[in-house]
C-alpha positions as CSV (number, residue, x, y, z in Angstrom):
1,M,148.7,123.4,122.4
2,S,144.9,123.4,120.2
3,Q,143.6,120.2,118.4
4,T,142.7,120.4,114.8
5,I,139.4,118.8,113.5
6,T,141.1,117.0,110.6
7,P,139.2,115.1,107.2
8,E,140.8,112.5,108.5
9,L,139.7,112.5,112.0
10,R,135.9,112.9,110.6
11,Q,136.7,110.1,108.5
12,W,137.7,108.2,111.1
13,I,134.2,109.2,113.4
14,V,132.2,108.6,110.1
15,D,134.0,105.1,110.5
16,Q,132.8,104.3,113.9
17,A,129.5,105.0,113.7
18,R,129.2,102.4,110.4
19,A,130.9,99.9,112.7
20,G,127.9,100.2,115.0
21,H,130.3,101.4,117.8
22,S,128.2,103.6,120.6
23,A,129.0,107.6,121.1
24,D,130.2,107.0,124.4
25,A,132.9,104.8,123.1
26,V,133.8,106.5,120.6
27,L,134.5,109.4,123.1
28,Q,136.3,107.7,125.4
29,S,138.6,106.6,122.3
30,M,139.3,109.8,122.0
31,K,140.0,111.2,124.6
32,S,142.5,107.6,125.4
33,S,144.3,108.9,122.5
34,G,144.9,112.9,124.2
35,W,141.9,114.5,122.4
36,N,140.7,117.1,125.0
37,E,136.7,115.9,125.9
38,D,135.5,119.3,124.3
39,V,136.9,119.0,121.0
40,A,136.2,115.0,121.2
41,I,132.7,116.5,122.0
42,E,132.2,119.0,119.6
43,A,134.1,116.5,116.5
44,M,131.5,114.0,116.9
45,E,128.9,115.9,116.4
46,S,129.7,117.9,113.7
47,T,130.8,115.1,111.8
48,L,127.6,113.0,112.2
49,R,125.4,116.0,112.1
50,G,127.2,116.5,108.6
51,H,127.3,112.8,107.3
52,L,123.8,112.9,107.9
53,D,122.8,116.0,105.8
54,Q,125.3,113.9,102.8
55,Q,123.2,111.2,103.1
56,A,120.4,113.3,103.0
57,Q,121.3,114.9,100.1
58,A,122.3,111.8,98.2
59,Q,118.7,110.3,99.0
60,G,116.8,113.3,97.7
61,L,115.4,114.2,101.3
62,P,115.5,117.4,102.9
63,P,118.3,119.2,104.7
64,A,118.1,119.2,108.8
65,V,116.2,121.7,110.1
66,P,116.4,123.4,113.6
67,V,116.3,121.4,116.7
68,P,115.7,121.4,120.9
69,E,119.0,120.9,122.0
70,P,120.3,120.4,126.0
71,D,122.9,122.4,126.7
72,V,125.6,120.2,127.2
73,A,128.5,121.1,125.2
74,D,130.5,121.3,128.4
75,S,129.6,117.9,129.6
76,P,127.5,119.4,132.8
77,L,126.3,117.5,135.8
78,Y,123.6,119.4,135.9
79,L,121.5,122.2,133.6
80,D,119.2,125.0,135.1
81,G,115.6,124.5,135.0
82,G,115.0,127.5,136.5
83,D,113.0,126.3,139.5
84,R,114.9,123.2,139.5
85,Q,118.6,121.8,139.0
86,V,118.1,119.0,136.7
87,A,121.1,116.3,136.2
88,V,122.7,115.2,133.2
89,L,122.5,111.1,133.4
90,G,124.1,110.8,130.1
91,S,123.7,111.3,126.4
92,L,124.0,109.7,123.0
93,A,125.2,111.7,119.6
94,L,123.2,109.3,117.3
95,P,120.1,109.2,118.1
96,R,120.2,112.6,119.8
97,V,119.7,111.3,123.5
98,V,120.1,113.1,126.9
99,I,119.0,111.5,130.2
100,L,117.6,114.1,132.5
101,G,117.5,113.1,136.6
102,G,114.8,114.7,138.4
103,L,113.2,116.5,135.9
104,L,109.8,116.2,138.2
105,S,109.6,116.1,142.5
106,D,108.0,113.0,144.0
107,Q,105.0,115.7,144.6
108,E,104.6,116.8,141.0
109,C,104.5,112.7,139.8
110,D,101.5,112.4,142.3
111,A,99.6,115.2,140.7
112,L,99.9,114.6,137.4
113,I,98.5,111.3,138.0
114,A,95.8,112.5,140.8
115,A,94.7,115.3,137.3
116,A,95.1,112.7,134.6
117,R,93.1,109.6,136.4
118,P,89.6,110.6,136.0
119,R,90.7,111.3,132.2
120,L,91.7,108.4,131.1
121,S,90.7,106.7,127.7
122,R,92.3,104.3,125.6
123,S,95.1,105.5,123.9
124,L,95.2,107.1,120.1
125,T,97.5,107.6,117.6
126,V,98.1,110.1,115.2
127,A,96.1,109.1,111.7
128,T,98.6,110.0,108.9
129,Q,96.3,108.3,106.7
130,T,93.4,111.1,107.6
131,G,95.2,113.8,109.7
132,G,92.5,112.7,112.6
133,S,93.9,110.4,115.7
134,E,92.9,106.2,115.7
135,V,92.7,103.5,118.2
136,N,96.2,101.5,116.9
137,P,96.7,97.8,118.2
138,D,100.3,98.6,118.7
139,R,99.5,101.4,121.7
140,T,97.6,99.8,124.4
141,S,97.9,102.6,126.9
142,Q,95.4,104.5,128.5
143,G,95.7,108.1,128.5
144,M,95.2,111.9,128.0
145,F,96.3,115.5,127.3
146,F,96.8,118.5,129.3
147,Q,95.8,121.8,127.3
148,R,98.6,123.7,127.2
149,G,99.3,125.6,129.9
150,E,95.4,124.3,131.2
151,S,97.1,124.5,134.9
152,E,99.9,126.4,137.7
153,L,101.0,122.6,137.7
154,V,101.5,122.1,133.9
155,A,102.8,125.4,132.9
156,R,105.6,125.2,135.4
157,I,106.9,122.0,133.8
158,E,106.1,123.3,130.0
159,A,108.6,126.4,131.8
160,R,110.9,124.1,133.3
161,I,111.4,121.7,129.5
162,A,111.6,124.7,127.7
163,R,114.5,126.3,129.7
164,L,116.3,123.1,129.8
165,I,116.2,122.1,125.7
166,R,116.0,125.5,124.7
167,W,113.0,125.3,123.0
168,P,110.3,128.3,123.0
169,V,107.1,126.6,125.4
170,E,104.6,127.8,122.4
171,N,106.1,124.6,120.4
172,G,105.2,122.5,122.8
173,E,102.0,120.3,122.0
174,G,99.7,119.8,125.6
175,I,101.3,117.1,128.1
176,Q,100.5,113.5,127.3
177,V,99.9,111.3,130.4
178,L,99.8,107.8,129.5
179,H,98.7,104.4,131.9
180,Y,100.3,101.3,131.4
181,L,98.8,97.8,133.3
182,P,101.4,94.8,133.1
183,G,101.3,93.1,129.9
184,T,100.5,96.6,128.0
185,E,103.0,98.4,125.2
186,Y,103.7,100.8,122.7
187,K,105.7,99.0,120.1
188,P,108.7,100.9,118.1
189,H,107.9,104.1,116.1
190,Y,108.9,107.3,115.3
191,D,107.3,110.3,116.6
192,Y,108.1,112.6,113.1
193,F,104.5,112.8,110.5
194,D,106.1,110.5,107.8
195,P,105.6,113.1,104.6
196,K,104.5,110.1,102.6
197,E,101.5,109.8,104.3
198,P,98.1,112.0,102.5
199,G,97.4,113.1,106.0
200,T,100.7,115.3,106.9
201,S,100.1,118.1,105.5
202,T,97.1,118.7,107.7
203,I,98.7,117.7,110.7
204,V,101.9,120.0,110.0
205,K,99.3,123.4,109.8
206,R,99.5,123.5,113.2
207,G,103.2,123.9,113.9
208,G,105.0,121.9,111.6
209,Q,106.6,118.9,111.9
210,R,107.7,117.3,115.1
211,V,111.4,118.0,116.0
212,G,111.3,116.7,119.9
213,T,110.2,114.4,122.5
214,V,110.5,114.1,126.6
215,V,109.4,111.7,127.8
216,M,108.9,111.6,132.1
217,Y,108.8,109.0,134.2
218,L,105.8,109.8,137.2
219,S,106.2,105.8,138.8
220,E,108.0,102.8,138.9
221,P,107.0,99.3,137.3
222,E,108.6,96.3,139.3
223,K,109.6,95.2,135.8
224,G,109.6,96.0,132.0
225,G,108.6,99.7,130.9
226,G,111.9,101.2,129.7
227,T,112.0,103.4,126.4
228,S,113.8,101.4,124.1
229,F,116.0,102.4,121.1
230,P,116.1,99.0,119.0
231,D,118.6,101.0,116.3
232,V,121.2,101.5,119.1
233,F,120.1,98.4,121.5
234,F,119.6,101.2,124.1
235,E,116.8,101.0,126.7
236,V,116.5,104.0,129.3
237,A,114.8,102.5,132.6
238,P,111.9,104.1,133.5
239,K,113.1,106.2,136.8
240,R,110.4,107.9,138.5
241,G,111.0,111.7,137.8
242,N,113.5,111.2,135.4
243,A,112.9,111.9,131.9
244,V,114.4,111.0,128.5
245,F,114.5,113.7,125.4
246,F,115.3,112.9,122.2
247,S,115.4,115.1,118.7
248,Y,115.1,114.5,115.4
249,E,116.3,116.9,112.6
250,R,114.1,115.3,109.7
251,P,111.2,113.3,109.1
252,H,113.3,110.0,108.4
253,P,114.9,106.7,110.0
254,S,118.4,108.1,109.4
255,T,117.9,109.8,112.8
256,K,117.8,106.7,114.1
257,T,114.6,107.4,116.4
258,L,112.9,104.9,116.2
259,H,111.5,104.1,119.6
260,G,109.5,101.9,122.0
261,G,107.5,102.0,125.6
262,S,108.9,98.4,126.1
263,P,105.8,96.1,127.5
264,V,105.0,96.6,131.3
265,I,105.8,92.7,133.0
266,E,105.0,93.4,136.5
267,G,103.5,96.9,138.8
268,E,102.4,99.8,136.4
269,K,103.5,102.3,134.6
270,W,102.5,106.1,134.6
271,I,104.8,108.8,132.1
272,A,103.9,112.2,130.5
273,T,105.2,112.9,127.2
274,K,106.0,116.1,125.6
275,W,106.1,116.8,122.0
276,L,108.3,119.8,120.2
277,R,107.3,121.1,116.8
278,E,109.2,123.6,114.6
279,R,106.5,126.2,115.0
280,E,104.3,127.3,117.0
281,F,101.4,124.6,118.3
282,R,98.0,126.2,117.6
């Protein structure tokens, strides 16, 4: 028997989101009530997207834009990365988060760290006031950028990411590697560029807005160092080789993509970050 996504069901899903229930909890509730899992996931994703669009229009915000999206509609255990099978360890609908297991091999993690280490310097953030870069006290790591495709290793990882999230390689910024020692962190922030800031118009000329992020964990601190999403009280553990992907279809807090690198308590943390743009990044 086919199941119909009714207006009453959509309103119920919106009510659950407003009440702060997680996407997994809502999905389990629907399945317990007899809903097919695929139908339930489609109902949740389409309803929440529509709800955000309505909120955006009411607030005078621009409409949502296309974003990268792994093919997880049928709840696969693995995704095809071309040269590597990558596990799907979990996902959220709002914010749109997918946790990827084994995106990188141990050898690739070691190679990225080795290539990055001699080029590290104090991490900078985008200066949205001017369109340049600046030291930010909220970000206390050391970091560096690889040029897109600058080595066989970098090009291989970029191609794998592009396949997994179904987004062109040329729409990606260069991979950034960051090193965190005990006490260092990156306080909660958004990765998109604030349209209200005067420097944003200059920044987006190179490829449009950022629409997605992939954070890859290259090492494992003994304590701390996870990626936190404070709006939904969710944190991703920094397990070596794994990654967290999240997207944001408009530059607005309604995406709930506020996130941060929690302080490292013991050990050290290495990560590699890939930001995705709307268009070709030049």
